[in-house]
N, C-alpha and C positions, 0 to 999 in steps of 0.2 A: 403681404402684398395682396392687391385686389385686381380683379378683371372686369372689364366693361365690354359687353357685347354690342356691336354696332350693326349687326346684320339687318335688323328691321328698320334702320334709318339710313345711315351713311352707305350701307351695303346696297340699298335700293337705288342709289343715284347713278348706278351704271347705266349707260345708254342701251346696253344689251339685256338688261334685266326685265323680266315680267314681274310687275308688282303682285305679290301674293294676295289672295282673298283673306278675309279676316280669319276664317277657320284655319287656313294654312299658317298664318302668322301665330295663331294660338298654339298650334302643334309645335311650331319652332320654339316658341317661348317655353313650352313644357320641356323640351329637350335641353335648352339652355339651362333651365333650372336643375335638371338631372345631372348635368355636367359640373354643377357646383360653381357656375359663373356668378359673380357677386351682384352685378348690376347689368341692366339691359336698356338701351335706348329704344323706346317704343314709338318714336316718331317725332315729327315737328308739327304740332297741331296748328300753329299759326299759318301753315301753308294752305289751309282751307277746310271747309266743313267735312269733306270726305276723309281727310287725314285725321281730323279731330275725333270723328266717330270711331275709327279704328284704334286710336290711342286710348280712348275711353273704354272700348271693348277689351283691349289687352289689360288695362289697369283693373277692370272688374274681374277678369280672369285670374289675376294674381290673388285677389281676395277669395273668389269662389273656389279656386283650386288649392288654396293654402300653399302657394308657392313661396320659396324663400328668396328668390331673386328679387331685387329691389329695382324700382322703375326710375328712369330718368328720361327727359325730353329735351330735344334741341330747340333753340330759339335764337333768333337774331337779337342783338343787344338793344332791343326796343321794347317799350311797354306793350305794344300791340301784340307781339309774339309771346310775351310772358303771361299776359292775362289769361289766355285759354289753358295754359298749363295749371295755373292756380285754380281756375274753375273746375277743371277735371279732377284735380287732387281733392278739392273740397267736396265735390259731388260723390266721388267714389270712397273717400275717407281713408286714403293712404298717402304717405309722404311721396312726393315726386321731385326728384332733383332736377333743377333747371339748368341746362347746359347752354349758357349764353355765348355766342361766338361773334367775333368782330375781327376784321382784317388788320394785320399789324405790320406787314412788310412795306418798305418804301415802294416797291413795285406796285402793290395793291393800292397804296395811298395815291400814287401818281396816276394810276389808271382810273381811279374813282373820283379824283379831285378832292380827296379828303385831307383836312388839316388835323394835326395831333390834338389840338384843343377840342375839336368837335368829337373825336373818338373818346377823349377823357370825359367829356360832358355826357355823352350817351352811356358810357360805362357806369358812371356814378348814378345817373337817373334810373337806368334799367335795373341794376343790382339793388339799389335801395328800395325800389318798388317790389322786386321779387321777395326780398327779405321781409318787407312789410306785410306781404301776403302769406307769410309762413313757409316760403320755399327755401330749401338749401340751394346754394348756387355753386356751380363749377363754371369758372370764367375761362373761355377758350380764345387764345389769340391765334387766329388762322395764319398760316405761313410763318409760324414763330422762327423756324430755322433759317429764314432769310431776312429776319427783322434785325434792326440795330439795337444794341444793348440799352441805350438811353431811352428809346421808345418803349421797350419791353419793361424797363424798371418803372417808367411812369404809369403804364397801363396796369401792371400788376399791383402797384402800390395803391392806385386808385380803387381797383376792384376789391382788394383786401380791406381797405378802409371802409368801403361801402358794405361789406359784410359777406364776401365770397368765402366759402369754406374750402374750396379747391381751386387750383388753377391748372390749366392744361396746355402743355407744350405740343403744338401740332405741326407735324412735318407734312403739310397739306399736299405738297406736290412731290413727295418722295425725294427731296433734295439732299437730305442728310446722309453722312456716312456714320458708322458706329463711333468714331472718334468725335465727330461733330455732335452727334446726338448726346453723348455723355457730357460734352463741354457745355451745351446749352442747358441741360438739366442742372448741372452743377451751378451754373450762373443763376438760374431761376431759384434754386435752393438758397443762395446767398440773399436774394431779394426777399424771399420768405422770412429768413432769419432777421433781416433788417426790420421787417414789419412785426416782429415779435414771435414768429414761428407758429406751429400748430395748424398749418395749412397743407392739405394734401397736394401732391403734384402728380398729374396724369401725363402719360405719353400716348399720343395718337399718331400712328405712322401709316404711310402709304408705300406702295410697291414699285414706284416708277423706276428705280435703279436696282430693285431687287435686294435691297438691304433691310427690308422690313423687320424680319425676325432678329437679325443681328443688332439692328438699332434698338429694338424693344429690350433686348437683354442688356445692352449697353446703358440704356436709360434706366433700367431697374438698378443696375449696379451703381449708377451715379446718384440715385436718390429718388427716382420716381416711385410712387407708392400704388399707382394703378395703371394697368396697361390696357389698351384698346385693341379690338380686333373684330373681324367679321368672318363668318363661315365661308370656307373655300376662297377667302380673299376677295370676295365680291366688293365692288365699290366703284367710284368714279375713276375714269381712265382705266389703268390696269389694276386698280383695287386697293383695298385696305390690307393691313397685316392679317394674314390668315390665322384666325383664332384656333383652328384645329391643330395646325403645326406649331403654333406658339404654346399651346397646352402641352403637346408632347415633349417639346424641348424643355419647358419649365419643370416637368416631372423628371425627365431624364437627367437634368442638371441639378436636381435636388432642391429647387426653389419651393416646390409645392408637392403635396401628396394628393392624388386625385384618382378616382375611378373613371377611366376613359372608355369603358365598355360601350357607352352610348355614342362614341365619336363618329363611327361610320354612319349610324342612323342620322345624326345631326347634319352631316355633310350631304348625305343622299336626300334627305328631306328638303334641305335648302336648294339643292340642285333641281329637284322636281318642281318646287314651288316657284322658282325664279326662272327656270328654262336655261340655266347655265350648266353645261355638261362638265363633269369631272374628267379631266384628261386621264388616259390610262396610266401615265407615268407621274401623276400628281403624288406628292409625298404622303406616305402613310395610308391614306384612304383610297388612292387610285388603284385600278384593277391589277396593275402590274407591280404594286409595291412590294409584294412578297412572293412574286412568281419568278421562276427561272427555268429556262430550257437549254441553257449552255452547259455542255457536258462537264467541264472541270468545276464549275460552280455547283452543279447539281450533285456531283460525286461527293463533295464535301458535306453538303446538307444531308445527303442520304446516309453517309457514314454516322453522322450525328443521330439521325433518326434510329438507326439500328443499334446504337448504344443506349437508347432509351433516355437520352440526356436532353430534356426539353429546352433548358437554358442554352445549351450548345447549339441545338437546331436553330434557335432564334438569333444566335450571335455570329455563327460561323461565316455567313454571307449576308448579314443584315445589320445595319447600324441602329435599328429600332426593333424591339421585340414585337413580333406580330401579336403575341398573346396579350400585350398591353391594351389592344383595342378589340380583342375577341376574334382575331384572325389567326391563321396558321400559314406556315411556309408551304408553298405549292411547287411541285415539280412537273413540268410540262415536257412534251416531246415535239422537237422541231428539227430544222435543218442543221443546227449546231449541237444537237444532242448526241450522247453516246449510248451504249447498250445499257448502262446503269440507269439512265432515265427511263427507258422502256420497261426494264424489269421492275423498277420501283413503282412506276405508274400502274402496271398490271397487278403487282402484289397488293398495293393499297386498295384495289377494287375487287380483289378476290378472283382474278383471272389466271389461267395457267401461264407459266413462263417458259414453255418449251422453246428450244433454240430456234426452231423454224418459225414460230410466231414472232419472237423477238426480232429475227432478221427481216421478216416481211414488214413489220411495223417500221423498223429503222430504215429500211430501203425506201419506204414511202416518204418517211420524214425527210430524208436527205434530198429527195426530188421535190419537196414542197417549198413554197415561197414563205411559209410562216408556220406557226405552231399548229399542230394537227388538232382538230376538234375531237371530242369524245366519240362522235359518230364515225369520224374517219378512222380512228384507232380500232373501234369495235368491228368495223367491216373487215379488218385483217385477221380477226380471231375466228377460226372455224367453229361451226356449230358442233356441240358434243354429239358423238354417235348415238343414234337411236337405240333403245333397248331391244 
């Protein structure tokens, strides 16, 4: 299976995102590459000269940096959007997959006043042009999960006949459930087989109903061969499938093997570059993902620490091993803590654990409205006697 990173294109469509500068995009691209993600959407050059410049800069960085990640670009299913993709590919000297998108649902067709015949004509003309320019094409039907089967069959058959090498099932507004995601992918797979097979199937999901990860896994099981996502789930409305959490789940479920030690860097880099904060309780990379201050939870983790059993430490109160992403379980001291929290906190930092000190810290914690900071705890530790 393959992964396609949409951080630098679809991810930047969020109204709250700050568009990163080119050097920031390049830094993000390097971490995408280190995570072993197969392809990255580096922009929609048909949107204007400023986007085209960044797309070319990113393409050149792939060459100059010897990156393994392969580039693709978004384009409306019109020749005017495809031409700049072909020109950049030719100037830089690397293949760039052209991801042509077109609305497919009756809702979109009604709102736009589109007839199916027009969509089919645009599809054939645009994809034939892209192929003649030496581009591989992924054909994206926007709002696939709300489109009718007959329309999808006509669109995909036309795209494949014109030379598309991949088709993309897009849950554009996060409408699908896992059962629905699997059903539509299976249907698309039958259309592909009717056309002779050999065509890749992508799944592109959004988070509107918070099914994005489950839908991606369901789509994979149903026959999708490439899954899309964006760092920290950024994207239009509530965002795209979070690539970071998707990677973790795919590793834990045994679909892929991957070194995820760069995952925190990936998320934090995108957060800084786009101005989108990572909530403390965000899965896996959030500040609180591996922290606990609750007495009964901490007690179990502490016992595992003292048994020198790293795997047990990571599993006793965590569904994700902190070590997978280069983090560790953390024990804090707060109003719901017990003596064991305080003693462990002090021992980990080489401080004395005299009963009086422990009681002083615990008393302060119980009177606090939140977890004590290191400075607050240290104030309760008396200075050692002078010689």
